[in-house]
Structure formats: C-alpha cells, structure tokens
Backbone as numpy.savetxt, mean C-alpha at the origin, in Angstrom:
# Nx Ny Nz CAx CAy CAz Cx Cy Cz
-8.41 -20.85 17.12 -8.68 -21.36 15.78 -7.97 -20.48 14.74
-7.33 -21.13 13.81 -6.60 -20.41 12.77 -7.57 -19.64 11.87
-7.22 -18.39 11.59 -7.98 -17.57 10.64 -7.03 -17.11 9.54
-7.48 -17.19 8.30 -6.67 -16.79 7.16 -7.41 -15.71 6.37
-6.71 -14.62 6.07 -7.26 -13.57 5.21 -6.28 -13.31 4.06
-6.83 -13.09 2.89 -5.99 -12.81 1.71 -6.53 -11.57 1.00
-5.62 -10.81 0.41 -6.01 -9.70 -0.45 -5.40 -9.89 -1.82
-6.22 -9.86 -2.83 -5.78 -9.76 -4.22 -6.79 -8.87 -4.95
-6.35 -8.24 -6.01 -7.24 -7.42 -6.81 -6.70 -7.43 -8.24
-7.54 -7.73 -9.22 -7.05 -7.80 -10.61 -6.48 -6.49 -11.13
-6.85 -5.35 -10.50 -6.31 -4.07 -10.94 -5.00 -3.73 -10.22
-4.65 -4.52 -9.20 -3.34 -4.42 -8.55 -2.71 -5.81 -8.62
-2.42 -6.29 -9.82 -2.00 -7.69 -9.98 -0.61 -7.99 -9.44
0.13 -6.96 -9.04 1.52 -7.14 -8.61 1.65 -7.45 -7.13
0.53 -7.49 -6.38 0.63 -7.72 -4.93 -0.42 -8.72 -4.46
0.01 -9.60 -3.57 -0.91 -10.45 -2.80 -0.51 -10.31 -1.34
-1.51 -10.23 -0.46 -1.25 -10.11 0.97 -1.95 -11.25 1.70
-1.24 -11.85 2.65 -1.80 -12.91 3.48 -1.63 -12.53 4.94
-2.69 -12.72 5.73 -2.63 -12.49 7.17 -3.18 -13.73 7.87
-2.34 -14.41 8.61 -2.71 -15.64 9.31 -2.69 -15.38 10.81
-3.76 -15.79 11.49 -3.90 -15.57 12.93 -3.99 -16.90 13.66
-3.22 -17.03 14.75 -3.23 -18.23 15.59 -2.99 -19.50 14.78
-1.96 -19.47 13.98 -1.66 -20.60 13.10 -0.58 -21.51 13.69
-0.78 -22.81 13.56 0.25 -23.79 13.89 0.60 -24.62 12.66
0.13 -24.20 11.50 0.40 -24.93 10.26 1.88 -24.80 9.89
2.42 -25.84 9.31 3.84 -25.86 8.97 4.03 -25.87 7.45
5.14 -25.28 7.02 5.47 -25.19 5.61 6.65 -26.09 5.27
6.57 -26.72 4.13 7.75 -27.36 3.57 8.60 -26.30 2.87
9.90 -26.54 2.69 10.72 -25.57 1.94 10.11 -25.29 0.57
10.06 -24.02 0.21 9.46 -23.60 -1.05 10.09 -22.28 -1.47
9.71 -21.79 -2.65 10.20 -20.49 -3.11 9.09 -19.76 -3.84
9.24 -18.44 -3.92 8.30 -17.59 -4.65 9.04 -16.96 -5.82
8.31 -16.75 -6.92 8.94 -16.12 -8.08 9.24 -14.65 -7.83
8.45 -14.02 -6.95 8.64 -12.60 -6.69 9.34 -12.33 -5.37
9.38 -11.05 -5.01 10.00 -10.59 -3.77 8.95 -10.68 -2.66
9.34 -11.14 -1.47 8.40 -11.34 -0.37 8.88 -10.64 0.89
7.91 -10.20 1.70 8.20 -9.56 2.98 7.29 -10.17 4.03
7.87 -10.57 5.16 7.08 -11.17 6.21 7.22 -10.42 7.52
6.17 -10.50 8.34 6.19 -9.89 9.67 5.35 -10.76 10.59
5.72 -10.78 11.87 4.97 -11.54 12.86 4.33 -10.57 13.85
3.04 -10.79 14.13 2.32 -9.98 15.13 2.49 -10.56 16.52
2.47 -11.89 16.59 2.50 -12.56 17.88 3.21 -13.90 17.72
4.06 -14.24 18.69 4.79 -15.48 18.64 6.17 -15.31 18.05
6.81 -16.42 17.74 8.15 -16.42 17.17 8.17 -17.32 15.93
8.84 -16.87 14.91 8.94 -17.65 13.68 10.40 -17.89 13.36
10.71 -19.10 12.98 12.06 -19.46 12.54 12.04 -19.59 11.02
12.78 -18.71 10.36 12.91 -18.76 8.90 14.19 -19.51 8.54
14.05 -20.48 7.66 15.20 -21.15 7.07 15.31 -20.69 5.62
16.33 -19.89 5.34 16.54 -19.37 4.00 17.85 -19.94 3.47
17.71 -20.94 2.59 18.86 -21.65 2.05 19.72 -22.15 3.22
20.90 -21.61 3.42 21.78 -22.08 4.50 21.68 -21.21 5.75
20.79 -20.25 5.76 20.71 -19.29 6.85 19.45 -19.50 7.69
19.57 -19.29 9.01 18.42 -19.35 9.92 18.20 -17.97 10.52
16.95 -17.52 10.51 16.62 -16.20 11.05 15.40 -16.34 11.95
15.49 -15.80 13.17 14.34 -15.76 14.07 13.64 -14.42 13.94
12.37 -14.47 13.61 11.59 -13.26 13.39 10.68 -13.02 14.59
10.81 -11.83 15.19 10.00 -11.41 16.33 9.20 -10.17 15.95
8.13 -9.86 16.69 7.41 -8.61 16.42 8.35 -7.41 16.45
8.19 -6.53 15.45 9.04 -5.34 15.37 10.06 -5.40 14.25
10.19 -6.58 13.61 11.17 -6.73 12.52 10.49 -7.29 11.28
11.16 -7.16 10.15 10.67 -7.67 8.87 11.69 -8.65 8.30
11.19 -9.72 7.68 12.07 -10.63 6.97 11.90 -10.36 5.48
13.01 -10.25 4.77 13.02 -9.93 3.33 13.52 -11.15 2.57
12.75 -11.58 1.58 13.07 -12.81 0.85 13.17 -12.48 -0.64
14.37 -12.61 -1.18 14.57 -12.33 -2.60 13.86 -13.38 -3.46
13.57 -13.03 -4.72 12.91 -14.00 -5.60 13.73 -15.29 -5.75
12.99 -16.39 -5.92 13.61 -17.69 -6.18 14.54 -18.13 -5.05
14.22 -17.78 -3.83 15.03 -18.17 -2.67 14.30 -19.27 -1.91
14.93 -20.41 -1.77 14.33 -21.53 -1.06 14.25 -21.20 0.43
13.06 -21.36 1.01 12.87 -21.01 2.42 11.70 -21.76 3.01
11.63 -21.76 4.33 10.48 -22.26 5.07 10.32 -21.40 6.31
9.08 -21.15 6.71 8.83 -20.30 7.87 7.83 -21.01 8.79
8.29 -21.40 9.96 7.46 -22.14 10.90 7.69 -21.63 12.31
6.77 -21.94 13.22 6.89 -21.44 14.58 8.14 -21.99 15.24
8.78 -21.13 16.02 9.99 -21.51 16.73 9.67 -22.54 17.81
8.52 -22.37 18.45 8.01 -23.32 19.44 6.86 -24.07 18.79
7.03 -25.38 18.56 6.05 -26.15 17.80 4.66 -26.07 18.41
4.57 -25.99 19.73 3.27 -26.00 20.40 2.60 -24.63 20.44
3.34 -23.58 20.16 2.81 -22.22 20.30 2.35 -21.67 18.96
1.11 -21.24 18.84 0.65 -20.64 17.59 1.30 -19.28 17.36
1.31 -18.85 16.11 1.85 -17.53 15.80 0.90 -16.83 14.83
0.90 -15.51 14.87 0.13 -14.69 13.94 1.12 -13.89 13.10
0.96 -13.94 11.80 1.94 -13.34 10.91 1.28 -12.89 9.61
2.02 -12.14 8.83 1.51 -11.73 7.52 2.65 -11.74 6.51
2.26 -11.84 5.23 3.23 -11.85 4.13 2.73 -10.95 3.02
3.66 -10.25 2.40 3.41 -9.54 1.14 4.17 -10.26 0.04
3.48 -10.61 -1.04 4.10 -11.25 -2.18 4.02 -10.26 -3.35
5.16 -9.86 -3.87 5.23 -8.80 -4.87 5.88 -9.29 -6.15
5.31 -8.93 -7.28 5.90 -9.30 -8.57 7.24 -8.60 -8.76
8.20 -9.34 -9.27 9.55 -8.80 -9.45 9.56 -7.64 -10.42
8.78 -7.72 -11.50 8.77 -6.63 -12.49 8.28 -5.33 -11.88
7.28 -5.41 -11.00 6.79 -4.20 -10.34 7.85 -3.65 -9.40
8.52 -4.53 -8.64 9.59 -4.09 -7.74 10.71 -3.42 -8.53
11.01 -3.96 -9.71 12.04 -3.35 -10.55 11.64 -1.93 -10.96
10.37 -1.72 -11.27 9.92 -0.37 -11.65 10.09 0.60 -10.48
9.84 0.15 -9.26 10.09 0.99 -8.09 11.57 1.32 -8.00
12.42 0.33 -8.18 13.87 0.55 -8.11 14.35 1.47 -9.22
13.76 1.37 -10.40 14.18 2.22 -11.51 13.79 3.68 -11.29
12.82 3.93 -10.43 12.51 5.31 -10.09 13.54 5.89 -9.14
14.34 5.01 -8.52 15.37 5.43 -7.56 16.77 5.41 -8.16
17.05 4.39 -8.97 18.41 4.17 -9.47 18.41 3.77 -10.94
19.56 3.90 -11.55 19.72 3.49 -12.94 20.09 2.01 -12.97
19.08 1.17 -13.02 19.28 -0.28 -13.01 18.45 -0.90 -14.13
18.94 -2.02 -14.64 18.26 -2.72 -15.73 17.56 -3.98 -15.24
18.00 -4.54 -14.12 17.42 -5.76 -13.57 17.17 -5.57 -12.08
16.28 -6.39 -11.53 15.95 -6.30 -10.11 17.21 -6.42 -9.26
17.35 -5.53 -8.29 18.48 -5.53 -7.37 18.07 -6.29 -6.10
18.66 -7.44 -5.81 18.29 -8.18 -4.60 18.63 -7.38 -3.34
17.84 -7.59 -2.30 18.17 -6.97 -1.02 19.39 -7.68 -0.45
20.21 -6.94 0.30 21.46 -7.50 0.83 21.33 -7.92 2.29
20.13 -7.73 2.88 19.89 -8.17 4.25 18.65 -9.04 4.28
18.63 -9.98 5.20 17.46 -10.85 5.35 16.53 -10.34 6.43
17.10 -9.86 7.53 16.30 -9.37 8.65 16.46 -7.86 8.75
15.34 -7.15 8.68 15.35 -5.69 8.76 14.75 -5.30 10.11
15.59 -4.90 11.04 15.14 -4.55 12.39 14.96 -3.03 12.46
13.79 -2.61 12.07 13.47 -1.19 12.00 12.02 -1.00 12.45
11.79 -0.62 13.71 10.41 -0.51 14.23 9.52 0.43 13.43
10.09 1.50 12.89 9.28 2.45 12.13 8.76 1.79 10.85
9.64 1.09 10.14 9.20 0.40 8.92 8.24 -0.75 9.25
8.45 -1.39 10.39 7.53 -2.45 10.82 6.12 -1.88 10.98
5.99 -0.73 11.62 4.68 -0.12 11.80 4.10 0.32 10.46
4.95 0.80 9.56 4.46 1.17 8.22 3.98 -0.06 7.46
4.67 -1.16 7.66 4.27 -2.43 7.04 2.87 -2.82 7.54
2.66 -2.78 8.87 1.36 -3.14 9.43 0.27 -2.22 8.90
0.57 -0.93 8.79 -0.40 0.03 8.28 -0.76 -0.28 6.82
0.25 -0.59 6.02 0.01 -0.93 4.61 -0.80 -2.22 4.50
-0.49 -3.19 5.35 -1.24 -4.45 5.34 -2.71 -4.22 5.65
-2.99 -3.45 6.70 -4.37 -3.19 7.06 -5.09 -2.38 6.00
-4.36 -1.47 5.35 -4.95 -0.69 4.26 -5.35 -1.62 3.11
-4.50 -2.58 2.79 -4.81 -3.53 1.72 -6.03 -4.38 2.09
-6.10 -4.80 3.34 -7.17 -5.71 3.77 -8.51 -5.00 3.96
-8.48 -3.71 4.24 -9.72 -2.98 4.54 -10.36 -2.44 3.26
-11.61 -2.06 3.39 -12.29 -1.42 2.27 -11.69 -0.04 2.07
-11.39 0.32 0.84 -10.80 1.62 0.56 -10.42 1.72 -0.91
-9.96 2.89 -1.30 -9.64 3.12 -2.71 -8.35 2.40 -3.10
-8.29 1.98 -4.35 -7.07 1.33 -4.85 -5.90 2.31 -4.84
-6.19 3.58 -5.07 -5.14 4.59 -5.07 -4.45 4.65 -3.70
-5.25 4.60 -2.63 -4.68 4.64 -1.29 -3.87 3.38 -1.00
-4.38 2.22 -1.38 -3.68 0.96 -1.14 -2.34 0.96 -1.88
-2.37 1.32 -3.14 -1.16 1.31 -3.97 -0.15 2.33 -3.47
-0.64 3.46 -3.03 0.24 4.53 -2.55 0.98 4.10 -1.28
0.26 3.53 -0.31 0.91 3.07 0.92 1.91 1.96 0.63
1.52 1.04 -0.24 2.42 -0.07 -0.57 3.68 0.44 -1.26
3.53 1.34 -2.21 4.67 1.87 -2.95 5.63 2.62 -2.03
5.07 3.44 -1.15 5.91 4.16 -0.18 6.71 3.20 0.69
6.05 2.14 1.15 6.71 1.14 2.01 7.85 0.45 1.27
7.58 -0.02 0.06 8.59 -0.79 -0.68 9.77 0.10 -1.06
9.49 1.34 -1.42 10.57 2.27 -1.73 11.48 2.47 -0.51
10.88 2.65 0.66 11.67 2.85 1.88 12.50 1.61 2.22
11.94 0.43 2.01 12.68 -0.81 2.27 13.85 -0.95 1.32
13.64 -0.68 0.04 14.74 -0.80 -0.91 15.85 0.21 -0.62
15.48 1.40 -0.20 16.49 2.41 0.13 17.38 1.96 1.27
16.84 1.18 2.20 17.63 0.69 3.34 18.35 -0.61 3.03
17.74 -1.47 2.21 18.23 -2.84 2.09 18.98 -3.15 0.81
19.04 -2.21 -0.13 19.73 -2.45 -1.40 20.96 -1.57 -1.52
21.86 -1.96 -2.39 23.07 -1.18 -2.65 23.29 -1.12 -4.16
22.46 -0.34 -4.87 22.41 -0.44 -6.32 23.36 0.44 -7.12
23.77 1.59 -6.58 24.67 2.43 -7.36 24.10 3.76 -7.75
24.13 4.08 -9.03 23.84 5.43 -9.54 22.38 5.83 -9.36
22.13 6.99 -8.74 20.74 7.46 -8.59 20.11 7.76 -9.94
18.81 7.57 -10.01 18.06 7.88 -11.23 17.79 9.37 -11.30
17.61 9.87 -12.51 17.26 11.27 -12.74 15.91 11.31 -13.46
14.79 11.17 -12.70 13.48 11.09 -13.34 13.07 12.41 -14.00
12.26 12.29 -15.04 11.71 13.46 -15.71 10.76 14.20 -14.77
10.86 15.54 -14.71 9.96 16.28 -13.82 8.48 15.97 -14.10
7.74 15.80 -13.06 6.32 15.48 -13.18 5.52 16.72 -13.58
4.57 16.51 -14.46 3.67 17.59 -14.86 2.55 17.66 -13.83
2.78 18.43 -12.78 1.92 18.43 -11.60 0.51 18.90 -11.95
0.39 19.97 -12.73 -0.93 20.49 -13.05 -1.74 19.49 -13.86
-1.08 18.75 -14.73 -1.78 17.73 -15.50 -2.27 16.61 -14.59
-1.44 16.24 -13.62 -1.85 15.21 -12.68 -3.02 15.69 -11.82
-2.99 16.94 -11.40 -4.10 17.49 -10.63 -5.41 17.37 -11.42
-5.34 17.66 -12.73 -6.53 17.57 -13.57 -7.06 16.14 -13.61
-6.14 15.17 -13.76 -6.55 13.76 -13.79 -7.16 13.33 -12.46
-6.58 13.80 -11.36 -7.07 13.42 -10.03 -8.43 14.03 -9.72
-8.73 15.18 -10.32 -9.98 15.88 -10.05 -11.12 15.42 -10.96
-10.82 14.57 -11.93 -11.83 14.14 -12.90 -12.36 12.75 -12.57
-13.56 12.45 -13.05 -14.15 11.10 -12.92 -14.01 10.58 -11.49
-14.55 11.33 -10.53 -14.32 11.02 -9.12 -14.97 9.71 -8.67
-15.94 9.21 -9.41 -16.56 7.93 -9.05 -15.67 6.75 -9.43
-14.67 7.00 -10.28 -13.79 5.93 -10.74 -12.72 5.63 -9.69
-12.36 4.36 -9.56 -11.31 3.94 -8.62 -9.99 3.88 -9.38
-9.25 4.99 -9.40 -8.00 5.06 -10.14 -6.89 4.27 -9.46
-5.85 3.94 -10.22 -4.64 3.35 -9.65 -3.44 4.20 -10.04
-2.39 4.12 -9.25 -1.16 4.85 -9.54 -0.55 4.38 -10.86
-0.60 3.08 -11.11 -0.04 2.55 -12.36 -0.75 3.18 -13.56
-2.05 3.33 -13.45 -2.83 3.95 -14.53 -2.41 5.41 -14.72
-2.31 6.15 -13.63 -1.91 7.55 -13.71 -0.48 7.70 -14.21
0.41 6.87 -13.68 1.82 6.94 -14.09 1.96 6.63 -15.57
1.19 5.66 -16.05 1.23 5.34 -17.48 0.77 6.50 -18.33
-0.29 7.19 -17.89 -0.79 8.34 -18.64 0.25 9.46 -18.72
1.08 9.57 -17.68 2.05 10.67 -17.60 3.46 10.23 -17.98
3.65 8.97 -18.34 4.95 8.49 -18.77 5.99 8.48 -17.67
5.59 8.05 -16.46 6.53 8.03 -15.35 6.31 6.78 -14.52
7.04 6.63 -13.42 6.88 5.52 -12.48 5.95 5.95 -11.36
5.22 4.99 -10.80 4.28 5.29 -9.73 4.97 5.91 -8.52
6.13 5.37 -8.14 6.82 5.91 -6.97 7.36 7.31 -7.24
7.80 7.58 -8.48 8.24 8.93 -8.85 7.06 9.90 -8.78
5.91 9.44 -9.24 4.70 10.26 -9.23 4.35 10.68 -7.81
4.36 9.74 -6.87 4.03 10.06 -5.47 5.03 11.07 -4.91
6.32 10.78 -5.11 7.37 11.60 -4.51 7.32 13.04 -5.03
7.24 13.20 -6.35 7.28 14.54 -6.92 5.99 15.31 -6.67
4.86 14.62 -6.66 3.60 15.32 -6.39 3.59 15.83 -4.95
4.06 15.01 -4.01 4.09 15.43 -2.61 5.07 16.58 -2.41
6.20 16.55 -3.10 7.16 17.66 -3.00 6.55 18.96 -3.51
5.72 18.87 -4.56 5.15 20.07 -5.17 3.93 20.60 -4.42
3.14 19.72 -3.81 1.87 20.14 -3.23 1.80 19.98 -1.71
2.68 19.17 -1.14 2.64 18.92 0.30 1.72 17.78 0.71
0.97 17.21 -0.23 0.08 16.08 0.07 0.25 15.00 -1.00
-0.26 13.82 -0.71 -0.17 12.70 -1.65 -1.26 12.79 -2.71
-1.12 12.07 -3.82 -2.20 12.04 -4.82 -3.53 11.58 -4.24
-3.50 10.58 -3.36 -4.76 10.11 -2.75 -5.41 11.20 -1.92
-4.62 11.91 -1.12 -5.17 12.99 -0.29 -5.76 14.11 -1.16
-5.09 14.42 -2.28 -5.59 15.46 -3.18 -6.93 15.04 -3.79
-7.00 13.78 -4.22 -8.25 13.28 -4.83 -9.37 13.26 -3.79
-9.05 12.92 -2.54 -10.06 12.91 -1.49 -10.59 14.34 -1.25
-9.71 15.32 -1.30 -10.16 16.72 -1.18 -11.11 17.08 -2.31
-10.79 16.64 -3.51 -11.66 16.90 -4.66 -13.03 16.26 -4.46
-13.04 15.04 -3.92 -14.31 14.34 -3.67 -15.15 15.07 -2.64
-14.52 15.53 -1.57 -15.27 16.24 -0.53 -15.81 17.56 -1.07
-15.01 18.27 -1.86 -15.47 19.54 -2.43 -16.67 19.33 -3.35
-16.63 18.27 -4.16 -17.78 17.99 -5.03 -18.99 17.60 -4.19
-18.76 16.82 -3.13 -19.87 16.40 -2.27 -20.53 17.61 -1.62
-19.76 18.58 -1.21 -20.33 19.79 -0.60 -21.25 20.50 -1.59
-20.80 20.60 -2.84 -21.63 21.27 -3.85 -22.94 20.51 -4.07
-22.86 19.18 -4.11 -24.07 18.37 -4.34 -25.02 18.47 -3.15
-24.48 18.47 -1.93 -25.32 18.59 -0.74 -25.99 19.96 -0.68
-25.28 21.00 -1.11 -25.87 22.34 -1.15 -27.07 22.39 -2.10
-27.05 21.53 -3.12 -28.14 21.48 -4.10 -29.28 20.58 -3.64
-29.15 20.02 -2.43 -30.20 19.17 -1.89 -30.19 17.74 -2.39
-29.07 17.32 -2.96 -28.99 15.95 -3.50 -29.00 14.92 -2.37
-29.49 13.74 -2.67 -29.55 12.64 -1.71 -28.14 12.27 -1.24
-28.00 12.00 0.07 -26.67 11.73 0.63 -26.09 10.43 0.06
-26.89 9.38 -0.05 -26.40 8.12 -0.61 -25.97 8.28 -2.05
-26.76 8.99 -2.84 -26.42 9.25 -4.24 -25.13 10.07 -4.33
-25.01 11.06 -3.45 -23.81 11.90 -3.43 -22.58 11.06 -3.12
-22.69 10.18 -2.14 -21.56 9.34 -1.76 -21.05 8.52 -2.94
-21.96 7.87 -3.65 -21.56 7.01 -4.76 -21.01 7.82 -5.92
-21.64 8.96 -6.22 -21.20 9.77 -7.35 -19.84 10.40 -7.10
-19.50 10.59 -5.84 -18.20 11.18 -5.50 -17.12 10.13 -5.25
-17.47 8.86 -5.42 -16.45 7.83 -5.35 -16.29 7.15 -4.01
-17.26 7.31 -3.10 -17.20 6.64 -1.81 -17.91 5.29 -1.90
-17.46 4.32 -1.12 -18.01 2.97 -1.22 -19.42 2.88 -0.67
-19.67 3.61 0.41 -21.00 3.61 1.02 -21.11 4.87 1.89
-22.26 5.01 2.56 -22.49 6.22 3.34 -21.58 6.31 4.55
-21.23 5.17 5.16 -20.33 5.23 6.33 -18.93 5.69 5.92
-18.48 5.24 4.76 -17.19 5.67 4.22 -17.22 7.17 3.94
-18.29 7.62 3.33 -18.48 9.04 3.03 -18.55 9.86 4.32
-19.35 9.39 5.27 -19.54 10.08 6.55 -18.20 10.29 7.25
-17.37 9.25 7.29 -16.09 9.32 8.01 -15.17 10.37 7.40
-15.02 10.35 6.09 -14.10 11.28 5.44 -14.66 12.71 5.41
-15.97 12.84 5.22 -16.56 14.18 5.19 -16.40 14.85 6.55
-16.67 14.14 7.62 -16.55 14.72 8.95 -15.10 15.03 9.29
-14.17 14.19 8.83 -12.75 14.42 9.11 -12.28 15.73 8.49
-12.86 16.11 7.35 -12.40 17.32 6.65 -13.25 18.55 6.96
-14.47 18.36 7.47 -15.35 19.51 7.70 -15.80 19.65 9.16
-15.56 18.62 9.96 -15.96 18.51 11.38 -17.46 18.29 11.55
-18.23 18.24 10.47 -19.67 17.98 10.56 -20.01 16.79 9.66
-21.14 16.17 9.93 -21.58 15.07 9.09 -22.22 15.63 7.81
-22.36 14.80 6.77 -23.05 15.28 5.56 -24.46 15.79 5.86
-25.19 15.10 6.76 -26.54 15.54 7.09 -26.52 16.89 7.80
-25.61 17.07 8.76 -25.50 18.35 9.47 -25.17 19.47 8.49
-24.27 19.19 7.55 -23.89 20.22 6.57 -25.09 20.59 5.72
-25.84 19.58 5.28 -26.94 19.84 4.35 -28.09 20.61 5.01
-28.46 20.23 6.20 -29.64 20.87 6.83 -29.32 22.24 7.41
-28.04 22.51 7.63 -27.66 23.80 8.21 -27.07 24.77 7.19
-27.05 24.36 5.92 -26.48 25.25 4.90 -27.50 26.33 4.57
-27.06 27.59 4.66 -27.92 28.75 4.39 -27.48 29.39 3.09
-28.36 29.47 2.13 -28.02 30.08 0.85 -28.27 31.59 0.91
C-alpha cells in the first residue's frame, strides 16, 4: 500500500520534502518554480526532462532546475518504487550560492544525474532529519550543508565569494540564550548580517563543531545545573528546549553517559 509523508514548516518556508513508499502512481509532465532533488530508495524511476531521459537508481540523485518540464514514473509499470523529493525555493538556493560565489541570479546545475554515493547518503540523512522530530536549527543545518555540497559539484559559476568574517563570539552568545526557543539559521544569519551557509562554515572552522551541536551543549549544561538543584526532569527538558523527556534522555545520555535520573539521584553536593 502506498504511503505518503510530507514535511513543511512555516518557519522553514523554503523547503518541502516528500517521501513516497511503494508507489505506482504516475505523473503527467509538470514543472516546479524552484530547484528540486530526487532520490529513489527502492525500484527504478525513469525521468523525462524536456528532451532528456534519465534512469534513477538507488545511490544517485536527480537534479531538476527551476521551470524544467519533467515527469518521473516507474521504469517498470508493474513494479512499485519508493522515492523522495526535496522542493527548494529558488531565492533560498541563490542565497546559498551567493555565500560561495559572486553571482546575482540563480546558477542552474549543469548535470541532471549526480552519481555520488556519499552525497546520496547525506541526502537520505537530511530527509530523515526533516521528517523526524527535532530542532529547526538541526534540520536547516543538514539541508544547507547538503545543498552547498551539491552546488559545489554540479554548478560552474565563476568567481568565489569573499564573505565577511563571522563574529563567532556574538554567535556563541545568541546560541547560548533563550534555550527553550527553536531558532533557525536564517534568523541567526539575519541578526549577524550574513548567509546561513557562511555562518555554518565559519563557525565550524572556528570552533570545530556546528551551531546546532554548540547549542545542544549549552542545553545539556543548563540541564545539569537544573538537575543539581532538584528540578523536575520534565520541566527541565522543556525549559532547556527539548521536545519531550525521551528527546532529553537521548541527548543527555549521549553527552554524559548517564540518564537525567541517574545524574540527579547520584549527584553529591
């Protein structure tokens, strides 16, 4: 039986993700206003892009430039396929490209089929991150990293950009504040007058970790202080920005090797 899952979020308006499982549904030729990326988990898909035909198998990505007429259907009509699509706004893609190169308009990709197993696995990881419960910062960060890597391989734009150095200490302060709030990279980049992809790249170069990882460390450190004070675990989880106790439990144990309850009952003042 066909199963369809979609991800959208009003605070990440530039991306929509679709994951279809065991589908035999067929598409008429159509186009998207934005840039699209497709991948197949199981089965074979035949893409018709204008005058070109591309067979998509697991391990590869199909790249579809904006306003490109295409249809994607199973290569074998009787065999179902499982696949996913990322639909990205062109303006957002342009901002990613402008963090890399000196360009004024979106640079179309010059390849349709990207046969790169490493990027394929990163695509699947980003898709699952979008579909799963988690922070918007983590979702946006994985997506931005993926799209930047794809553009670096698939575009030929010219002059590299020279971004303004990131104010790392100011970003650290923003990441350590209001931990219950679900921040986005676009919000942080706007506050600092930079691009989201530039923010990720320069912060990681300066600190060795991503903005999401840094904020998670801040959340765990605050949680430890609250648990030492005897605060309720559920209250601590929410105040530190975790979705629920299982989310809190997983991340706390990953960073401390003990559960929040073990930490609290065994803490000696």
